[in-house]
MARPA-684297 format. One record per residue (C-alpha): residue number from 1; z negated, x, y. Coordinates in Angstrom, 3 decimals. Example, Ala and Ser with C-alpha at 12.3 -4.5 7.8 and 13.67 -1.06 7.14 Angstrom:
[1,[-7.800,12.300,-4.500]]
[2,[-7.140,13.670,-1.060]]
% end
This chain:
[1,[-41.751,123.033,165.753]]
[2,[-45.352,122.570,164.772]]
[3,[-44.884,118.838,165.119]]
[4,[-41.982,118.955,162.671]]
[5,[-43.985,120.949,160.139]]
[6,[-46.892,118.524,160.418]]
[7,[-44.574,115.558,159.925]]
[8,[-43.056,117.199,156.834]]
[9,[-46.515,117.925,155.378]]
[10,[-47.637,114.425,156.180]]
[11,[-44.595,113.083,154.409]]
[12,[-45.435,115.246,151.378]]
[13,[-49.011,113.975,151.390]]
[14,[-47.813,110.390,151.592]]
[15,[-45.355,110.977,148.743]]
[16,[-48.058,112.513,146.557]]
[17,[-50.433,109.718,147.470]]
[18,[-47.818,107.142,146.523]]
[19,[-47.453,108.798,143.127]]
[20,[-51.245,108.886,142.657]]
[21,[-51.640,105.275,143.674]]
[22,[-48.738,104.274,141.469]]
[23,[-50.579,105.908,138.562]]
[24,[-53.784,104.058,139.470]]
[25,[-51.817,100.810,139.779]]
[26,[-50.261,101.361,136.380]]
[27,[-53.402,102.568,134.582]]
[28,[-56.284,101.002,136.446]]
[29,[-54.613,98.138,138.333]]
[30,[-55.830,99.334,141.750]]
[31,[-53.037,97.723,143.794]]
[32,[-55.123,97.207,146.880]]
[33,[-55.585,100.917,147.718]]
[34,[-52.023,101.637,148.834]]
[35,[-51.868,98.326,150.660]]
[36,[-54.791,99.479,152.792]]
[37,[-52.985,102.640,153.879]]
[38,[-49.709,100.814,154.607]]
[39,[-51.178,98.526,157.234]]
[40,[-52.861,101.373,159.099]]
[41,[-51.345,102.838,162.305]]
[42,[-49.311,105.993,161.751]]
[43,[-51.527,108.057,164.039]]
[44,[-54.534,107.180,161.815]]
[45,[-52.653,107.802,158.586]]
[46,[-54.187,111.232,157.910]]
[47,[-57.730,109.959,158.499]]
[48,[-57.069,106.984,156.257]]
[49,[-55.684,109.238,153.562]]
[50,[-58.827,111.397,153.641]]
[51,[-61.011,108.316,153.407]]
[52,[-58.738,106.839,150.764]]
[53,[-59.161,109.906,148.567]]
[54,[-62.920,109.373,148.590]]
[55,[-62.530,105.640,148.118]]
[56,[-60.107,106.257,145.285]]
[57,[-62.572,108.480,143.488]]
[58,[-65.340,105.901,143.877]]
[59,[-63.171,103.010,142.734]]
[60,[-61.778,105.073,139.897]]
[61,[-65.318,105.865,138.742]]
[62,[-66.477,102.263,139.117]]
[63,[-63.449,101.048,137.194]]
[64,[-64.132,103.554,134.431]]
[65,[-67.838,102.631,134.379]]
[66,[-67.016,98.957,134.076]]
[67,[-64.788,99.734,131.118]]
[68,[-67.541,101.550,129.165]]
[69,[-68.988,99.284,126.491]]
[70,[-72.188,99.875,124.520]]
[71,[-72.392,97.975,121.237]]
[72,[-75.389,97.331,118.969]]
[73,[-74.191,96.095,115.588]]
[74,[-74.415,93.752,113.795]]
[75,[-76.454,92.132,116.596]]
[76,[-78.663,92.949,119.577]]
[77,[-81.476,91.225,117.619]]
[78,[-82.590,92.542,114.248]]
[79,[-85.664,93.027,112.109]]
[80,[-87.801,96.039,112.966]]
[81,[-87.214,97.722,109.593]]
[82,[-83.445,97.197,109.623]]
[83,[-80.945,99.751,110.934]]
[84,[-78.434,99.086,113.678]]
[85,[-75.145,100.794,114.456]]
[86,[-74.870,102.175,117.988]]
[87,[-71.316,102.567,119.322]]
[88,[-69.730,103.315,122.696]]
[89,[-66.131,102.594,123.745]]
[90,[-64.130,102.940,126.947]]
[91,[-65.004,106.562,127.713]]
[92,[-62.487,109.236,128.650]]
[93,[-61.117,111.202,125.694]]
[94,[-63.591,114.002,124.826]]
[95,[-65.991,112.894,127.558]]
[96,[-69.529,114.240,127.161]]
[97,[-72.265,111.660,127.679]]
[98,[-76.013,111.306,127.293]]
[99,[-77.281,108.527,125.029]]
[100,[-80.827,107.373,125.740]]
[101,[-83.433,104.991,124.311]]
[102,[-86.731,103.799,125.784]]
[103,[-89.534,101.419,124.779]]
[104,[-93.094,100.511,125.736]]
[105,[-95.570,99.775,122.930]]
[106,[-98.383,97.201,122.913]]
[107,[-100.803,99.698,124.457]]
[108,[-98.478,100.354,127.381]]
[109,[-97.409,103.783,126.135]]
[110,[-93.799,104.630,127.027]]
[111,[-91.626,106.346,124.395]]
[112,[-88.158,107.770,125.042]]
[113,[-85.407,109.900,123.551]]
[114,[-82.010,111.275,124.542]]
[115,[-79.080,112.948,122.823]]
[116,[-75.777,114.446,123.990]]
[117,[-72.530,113.228,122.420]]
[118,[-68.835,113.999,122.888]]
[119,[-66.381,111.090,122.636]]
[120,[-63.409,111.327,120.294]]
[121,[-59.778,111.218,121.383]]
[122,[-59.996,107.451,121.824]]
[123,[-63.004,107.658,124.125]]
[124,[-65.419,106.393,121.454]]
[125,[-68.826,107.470,120.201]]
[126,[-70.314,106.212,116.932]]
[127,[-73.815,107.412,116.052]]
[128,[-73.117,106.696,112.391]]
[129,[-70.228,109.169,112.458]]
[130,[-70.665,111.584,115.346]]
[131,[-73.203,114.421,115.638]]
[132,[-75.628,114.822,118.492]]
[133,[-74.898,118.108,120.276]]
[134,[-78.430,118.442,121.602]]
[135,[-81.437,116.627,122.997]]
[136,[-84.186,114.946,120.983]]
[137,[-82.296,115.691,117.738]]
[138,[-79.147,117.440,116.525]]
[139,[-76.559,116.349,113.982]]
[140,[-75.505,112.985,112.575]]
[141,[-78.514,110.654,112.776]]
[142,[-77.495,106.965,112.943]]
[143,[-81.027,105.894,113.954]]
[144,[-81.950,109.144,115.650]]
[145,[-82.477,107.619,119.096]]
[146,[-85.213,105.355,117.706]]
[147,[-86.950,107.687,115.298]]
[148,[-86.951,110.744,117.595]]
[149,[-88.692,108.955,120.459]]
[150,[-91.680,110.785,121.887]]
[151,[-94.457,109.434,124.130]]
[152,[-94.405,110.392,127.795]]
[153,[-98.134,111.070,127.374]]
[154,[-98.841,113.663,124.686]]
[155,[-100.654,112.905,121.430]]
[156,[-100.074,109.153,121.461]]
[157,[-99.141,107.109,118.404]]
[158,[-96.795,104.130,118.530]]
[159,[-98.848,100.951,118.062]]
[160,[-97.838,97.360,117.448]]
[161,[-101.021,95.351,117.831]]
[162,[-99.395,91.925,118.085]]
[163,[-96.488,91.249,115.743]]
[164,[-95.521,87.992,117.467]]
[165,[-93.763,89.893,120.236]]
[166,[-90.606,91.782,119.255]]
[167,[-90.294,95.418,120.164]]
[168,[-87.797,95.695,123.008]]
[169,[-85.729,98.890,123.132]]
[170,[-83.375,99.717,125.984]]
[171,[-80.324,101.780,124.967]]
[172,[-78.161,103.336,127.672]]
[173,[-75.161,105.637,128.197]]
[174,[-75.028,108.115,131.067]]
[175,[-72.506,110.641,132.300]]
[176,[-73.633,114.255,132.264]]
[177,[-74.838,114.063,135.870]]
[178,[-77.084,111.145,134.922]]
[179,[-75.171,108.186,136.362]]
[180,[-75.560,105.022,134.277]]
[181,[-72.372,103.895,132.534]]
[182,[-73.637,101.089,130.291]]
[183,[-76.864,99.714,128.848]]
[184,[-77.967,97.203,126.226]]
[185,[-81.315,95.809,125.069]]
[186,[-82.255,95.651,121.390]]
[187,[-84.923,93.181,120.228]]
[188,[-86.564,94.383,117.019]]
[189,[-88.420,91.465,115.398]]
[190,[-91.505,91.968,113.256]]
[191,[-91.790,88.379,111.993]]
[192,[-89.008,86.274,110.546]]
[193,[-88.764,82.602,111.416]]
[194,[-91.509,80.675,109.674]]
[195,[-93.901,83.594,109.099]]
[196,[-97.331,82.744,110.525]]
[197,[-99.884,85.075,112.085]]
[198,[-103.548,84.005,112.120]]
[199,[-106.370,86.227,113.425]]
[200,[-109.353,86.203,111.051]]
[201,[-112.907,86.744,112.304]]
[202,[-115.034,85.356,109.543]]
[203,[-118.229,86.945,108.220]]
[204,[-117.546,90.662,107.877]]
[205,[-113.778,90.182,108.042]]
[206,[-111.985,91.284,111.190]]
[207,[-108.253,91.208,110.643]]
[208,[-104.988,89.281,110.780]]
[209,[-103.408,87.097,108.078]]
[210,[-99.620,86.905,107.718]]
[211,[-98.117,84.165,105.546]]
[212,[-94.420,83.687,104.681]]
[213,[-92.730,80.292,105.012]]
[214,[-92.350,77.989,102.004]]
[215,[-94.692,76.489,99.455]]
[216,[-95.145,79.642,97.396]]
[217,[-96.830,80.742,95.301]]
[218,[-96.777,84.241,96.806]]
[219,[-98.456,87.474,95.707]]
[220,[-101.310,88.710,97.922]]
[221,[-101.649,92.145,99.514]]
[222,[-104.602,93.601,101.408]]
[223,[-103.386,96.097,104.010]]
[224,[-105.899,98.795,104.980]]
[225,[-104.687,100.724,108.032]]
[226,[-107.009,103.312,109.520]]
[227,[-106.852,101.556,112.890]]
[228,[-105.441,98.209,114.026]]
[229,[-101.673,98.027,113.527]]
[230,[-99.557,94.985,112.652]]
[231,[-96.140,96.455,111.916]]
[232,[-96.694,97.152,108.216]]
[233,[-98.384,93.845,107.227]]
[234,[-96.022,91.609,109.210]]
[235,[-92.928,93.306,107.810]]
[236,[-94.256,93.009,104.262]]
[237,[-94.945,89.290,104.820]]
[238,[-91.231,88.934,105.652]]
[239,[-90.515,90.008,102.072]]
[240,[-92.516,87.161,100.519]]
[241,[-96.128,88.394,100.419]]
[242,[-99.293,86.895,101.890]]
[243,[-100.825,89.881,103.684]]
[244,[-104.277,90.293,105.200]]
[245,[-104.553,93.387,107.378]]
[246,[-108.057,94.744,107.935]]
[247,[-108.457,98.103,109.674]]
[248,[-111.036,100.632,108.509]]
[249,[-112.009,101.383,112.101]]
[250,[-111.864,97.904,113.623]]
[251,[-112.478,96.422,117.056]]
[252,[-116.158,95.868,116.240]]
[253,[-116.686,99.624,115.986]]
[254,[-117.860,99.420,112.374]]
[255,[-117.540,102.128,109.702]]
[256,[-118.064,105.006,112.136]]
[257,[-121.214,106.329,110.404]]
[258,[-121.165,104.530,107.043]]
[259,[-118.711,102.309,105.211]]
[260,[-119.582,99.186,103.238]]
[261,[-117.236,98.294,100.410]]
[262,[-118.669,94.754,100.367]]
[263,[-116.818,93.955,103.609]]
[264,[-113.480,94.737,102.018]]
[265,[-114.403,92.887,98.832]]
[266,[-115.070,89.902,101.091]]
[267,[-111.578,90.313,102.524]]
[268,[-110.120,90.401,98.993]]
[269,[-111.874,87.162,98.066]]
[270,[-110.766,85.493,101.297]]
[271,[-107.186,86.503,100.579]]
[272,[-107.248,85.209,97.001]]
[273,[-108.449,81.801,98.243]]
[274,[-105.457,81.257,100.530]]
[275,[-103.557,78.124,99.406]]
[276,[-100.176,79.843,99.110]]
[277,[-101.479,82.772,97.059]]
[278,[-100.554,82.602,93.394]]
[279,[-101.406,86.095,92.134]]
[280,[-104.436,86.522,89.883]]
[281,[-105.512,89.601,91.780]]
[282,[-104.373,91.407,94.911]]
[283,[-102.316,94.418,95.796]]
[284,[-103.590,97.045,98.223]]
[285,[-101.490,99.004,100.712]]
[286,[-103.275,102.015,102.177]]
[287,[-103.036,105.464,103.741]]
[288,[-105.522,108.227,104.568]]
[289,[-109.058,106.837,105.032]]
[290,[-107.722,103.385,104.134]]
[291,[-106.715,104.821,100.754]]
[292,[-110.355,105.886,100.232]]
[293,[-111.333,102.228,100.574]]
[294,[-108.436,101.041,98.410]]
[295,[-109.143,103.455,95.567]]
[296,[-112.840,102.561,95.694]]
[297,[-112.051,98.839,95.526]]
[298,[-109.863,99.483,92.491]]
[299,[-112.649,101.507,90.845]]
[300,[-115.670,99.306,91.626]]
[301,[-114.386,95.761,92.318]]
[302,[-112.453,93.639,89.775]]
[303,[-109.203,91.995,90.839]]
[304,[-107.020,94.839,92.162]]
[305,[-103.709,94.590,90.319]]
[306,[-101.682,97.240,92.145]]
[307,[-102.408,99.819,94.814]]
[308,[-100.190,101.968,97.031]]
[309,[-101.913,105.176,98.202]]
[310,[-100.064,107.146,100.860]]
[311,[-101.377,110.659,101.510]]
[312,[-104.740,109.885,99.932]]
[313,[-107.652,112.184,99.207]]
[314,[-109.206,111.967,95.757]]
[315,[-112.688,111.934,97.301]]
[316,[-114.465,109.734,99.820]]
[317,[-114.204,111.436,103.224]]
[318,[-116.158,111.480,106.502]]
[319,[-118.607,108.593,105.928]]
[320,[-120.719,107.716,102.859]]
[321,[-119.666,104.601,100.967]]
[322,[-122.115,101.795,100.209]]
[323,[-121.775,98.834,97.862]]
[324,[-124.364,96.112,97.300]]
[325,[-126.841,97.915,99.582]]
[326,[-126.767,101.257,97.798]]
[327,[-124.752,104.401,98.295]]
[328,[-122.121,104.815,95.604]]
[329,[-120.200,107.804,96.997]]
[330,[-121.265,110.655,99.232]]
[331,[-118.915,111.919,101.921]]
[332,[-116.620,114.922,101.901]]
[333,[-116.805,116.559,105.335]]
[334,[-114.633,118.696,107.578]]
[335,[-115.785,122.193,108.503]]
[336,[-115.078,122.348,112.248]]
[337,[-115.219,126.146,112.243]]
[338,[-111.915,126.033,110.341]]
[339,[-110.131,123.856,112.903]]
[340,[-107.122,125.611,114.426]]
[341,[-106.488,124.700,118.067]]
[342,[-102.831,124.724,119.141]]
[343,[-101.310,125.305,122.591]]
[344,[-100.894,121.540,123.049]]
[345,[-104.642,121.043,122.657]]
[346,[-104.308,119.290,119.291]]
[347,[-105.980,120.837,116.265]]
[348,[-104.841,121.488,112.702]]
[349,[-107.505,120.365,110.243]]
[350,[-105.617,120.759,106.970]]
[351,[-107.707,123.622,105.583]]
[352,[-110.987,122.407,107.055]]
[353,[-111.830,119.698,104.514]]
[354,[-114.366,120.818,101.912]]
[355,[-113.281,121.270,98.294]]
[356,[-113.802,117.939,96.496]]
[357,[-114.024,119.706,93.120]]
[358,[-116.895,121.934,94.202]]
[359,[-120.140,121.108,92.395]]
[360,[-121.924,120.001,95.567]]
[361,[-119.120,117.544,96.392]]
[362,[-118.600,115.865,93.025]]
[363,[-120.605,112.872,94.203]]
[364,[-117.767,112.109,96.623]]
[365,[-115.034,111.965,93.932]]
[366,[-113.687,108.445,93.412]]
[367,[-113.810,107.432,89.703]]
[368,[-110.279,106.021,89.654]]
[369,[-110.223,106.121,85.852]]
[370,[-112.406,102.987,85.945]]
[371,[-109.647,101.013,87.662]]
[372,[-107.619,98.467,85.725]]
[373,[-104.715,98.631,88.090]]
[374,[-101.303,100.195,88.654]]
[375,[-101.170,103.133,91.067]]
[376,[-98.346,104.291,93.306]]
[377,[-99.270,107.674,94.780]]
[378,[-97.104,109.014,97.620]]
[379,[-97.658,112.500,99.008]]
[380,[-95.819,114.757,101.446]]
[381,[-95.223,118.473,101.768]]
[382,[-95.955,118.955,105.482]]
[383,[-99.260,117.080,105.732]]
[384,[-101.333,118.886,108.385]]
[385,[-104.276,116.505,107.994]]
[386,[-105.100,117.642,104.440]]
[387,[-103.335,118.763,101.284]]
[388,[-102.229,115.332,100.062]]
[389,[-99.955,116.819,97.360]]
[390,[-102.862,118.740,95.807]]
[391,[-105.085,115.635,95.892]]
[392,[-102.363,113.525,94.284]]
[393,[-101.982,116.107,91.515]]
[394,[-105.743,116.126,90.941]]
[395,[-105.807,112.319,90.619]]
[396,[-102.967,112.441,88.100]]
[397,[-104.854,115.057,86.052]]
[398,[-107.990,112.880,86.175]]
[399,[-106.139,109.778,84.973]]
[400,[-104.365,111.655,82.175]]
[401,[-107.655,113.208,81.093]]
[402,[-108.941,109.666,80.505]]
[403,[-105.806,108.630,78.642]]
[404,[-104.351,106.641,81.542]]
[405,[-100.635,106.287,82.227]]
[406,[-100.878,103.474,84.769]]
[407,[-99.459,105.410,87.708]]
[408,[-96.296,106.471,89.505]]
[409,[-95.928,109.375,91.893]]
[410,[-93.440,110.206,94.615]]
[411,[-93.313,113.390,96.662]]
[412,[-91.483,113.916,99.967]]
[413,[-90.610,117.492,101.011]]
[414,[-90.692,118.038,104.773]]
[415,[-92.403,114.742,105.604]]
[416,[-95.722,114.482,107.461]]
[417,[-98.954,112.541,107.124]]
[418,[-98.161,109.462,109.243]]
[419,[-95.836,107.509,106.968]]
[420,[-94.930,104.146,108.510]]
[421,[-92.287,101.462,107.942]]
[422,[-88.892,102.874,108.940]]
[423,[-87.448,103.197,112.430]]
[424,[-90.703,103.466,114.366]]
[425,[-91.100,106.570,116.550]]
[426,[-92.314,109.449,114.385]]
[427,[-95.859,110.516,115.303]]
[428,[-96.411,114.294,115.105]]
[429,[-99.858,114.177,116.759]]
[430,[-102.503,111.697,117.913]]
[431,[-106.232,110.994,117.923]]
[432,[-107.919,111.163,114.519]]
[433,[-110.921,108.820,114.452]]
[434,[-112.300,110.556,111.378]]
[435,[-112.751,113.897,113.135]]
[436,[-112.943,112.624,116.705]]
[437,[-110.148,114.890,117.946]]
[438,[-106.421,114.922,118.603]]
[439,[-104.743,116.429,115.558]]
[440,[-101.314,117.468,114.346]]
[441,[-100.017,115.290,111.501]]
[442,[-96.940,117.341,110.584]]
[443,[-93.480,116.285,109.494]]
[444,[-89.953,117.520,110.133]]
[445,[-88.317,114.501,111.840]]
[446,[-85.195,114.156,109.673]]
[447,[-87.099,114.540,106.389]]
[448,[-89.869,112.251,107.615]]
[449,[-87.449,109.454,108.521]]
[450,[-85.749,109.720,105.123]]
[451,[-89.150,109.533,103.395]]
[452,[-90.140,106.377,105.299]]
[453,[-86.880,104.623,104.427]]
[454,[-87.196,105.463,100.733]]
[455,[-90.917,104.714,100.446]]
[456,[-90.722,101.351,102.221]]
[457,[-88.249,100.065,99.640]]
[458,[-90.279,101.561,96.782]]
[459,[-93.471,99.841,97.986]]
[460,[-91.768,96.449,97.941]]
[461,[-90.321,97.021,94.462]]
[462,[-93.688,98.271,93.181]]
[463,[-95.568,95.184,94.350]]
[464,[-92.866,92.836,93.055]]
[465,[-93.138,94.490,89.651]]
[466,[-96.906,94.625,89.294]]
[467,[-98.244,91.615,91.209]]
[468,[-97.974,88.667,88.862]]
[469,[-97.762,85.224,90.429]]
[470,[-98.998,82.068,88.700]]
[471,[-97.906,78.707,90.124]]
[472,[-100.777,76.930,88.342]]
[473,[-103.339,78.889,90.355]]
[474,[-101.566,77.921,93.529]]
[475,[-101.731,74.228,92.565]]
[476,[-105.433,74.488,91.706]]
[477,[-106.268,75.704,95.234]]
[478,[-104.265,72.880,96.775]]
% end
C-alpha cells in the first residue's frame, strides 16, 4: 500500500518536473536538464530530482545572469566632462537591483557609490528615466553614480594629478543579495587626441602646460588651482585654449608663509610667449586662494584680459602678498576660536574669517577697480569655507562705485565651495591648506552638480567672448 502511494507521488513529482523542465526548455533552452534525469536508474530518481531542483535553480540563475546587459552610451570611452547614459537590460520584470560605481584617483584614494533601482515591465533600467529608490542618492539622476561617489577614507578630495591617464570607472549591477549580474568599465579621457602636456619647471614656475592640436592661434589661460590638479586645465585645452596650470600651494612648498605675485607674473609672461598663443593678454581661471592671486594679477599686472573668480574673497587671505620685493597687501586671517568642530572631525570655518571691511583689515582689500579686464564672478549659497556671496556682492559694489561695468555675476543656490568641472565626485570635506585643518566645504549634491554643469559651459563662453586672438602675433613668435 505504502509502495503504491510512493509510486503515485513519484509519478506526480516526475510529471511536475517534466512541466517545469518543459518551461525551462521553452524559455531558457535548458534541454539538458531533463535528459540527465531520464538516463538515471529509477531507484535513484528521487535523489536525482532533489539534486536537479538545486541544479535547476543554479542554471536558471546563471542563465538569467548571462542575459543581463549593462550598457554605457554612446560609448564606453568618453571625455571626462561629457555625460553618459547608463542602461541595464535582461532583468526580470520589476526586479530590484543595486547599481554601483567605483574608481581610484591618482593619489590611490578609492571612491564609490551605489543606488537601488527597480526594473520596468520589460526588465530594463535607464538612469536617465528611472529614479533611484535609495543609496548614495534618491530620484532621477542620470549621472548620479559618478557625482555621488564618496571616498572610502573620510575627508579626501578627488585628485587628477596626471591628465595623460584616463579616469577608469567600473560600473556594475548586482541583485539585492549582492551577487554580480553584469559589469562594464568606463574610460573618461581628460585629453583629446593631439593635446600635449608638458611639465614646466623654469625659474619660479612650477606647473603644467596644455596645448591643443593645430597651428592656432589660440587664446591663453592661466589656471590657478589651490593645489595641484590637472582636470580643469586639460579639459579647457580640449576646447581650444593654451592653458598653463600653476598651483598656489605647489610641490616646492612655496607660498605657505608669504606669496609673491612676481612668480605668477612670470607664469603669465611664459604663457604669452608660447608659439601657438595668439591672444594679446591672458585669461585667468581661479577659485578660493587662487582667486586672490588672479584678482591681484588683474589689479597690479598689465595683460589680464578676462578672469573667472569662483567663490573668491574680496581681500587677500592667509598670507601677505608681495610684488617687486615689497608687501602690497596684508593678509586677512581666520579666528580659530570661531572654528566649529563637527562629529566627523572636520571644522566649519565660514564665520571665522575676519571682516575685510573693518578698518584694521582694509590693507588686505584687493583694488580690483584698477583692473582693465572682464570679470566673471561665481558664488554659491552653501559655501562653508566663507561667505562667497557676500564677498561677490562687495566686489560688485566696489566696481560700480568706480563707474565700472566690466563684470558678470552668477549665483548658485544650494551649491558648495568646491566647484569643479562636471562629473567628478563632489567633495563635501577635505584638508584646507590655508587653515591647516580638514574642513567642510558645503553643497547639496544635486544642486552642486547642476551648478558645475552650468558654470563649466559659462566659463568657456566667457573666455571665447573676451579673449581676443590675433594671428599676426602668433606669426611674429614663430
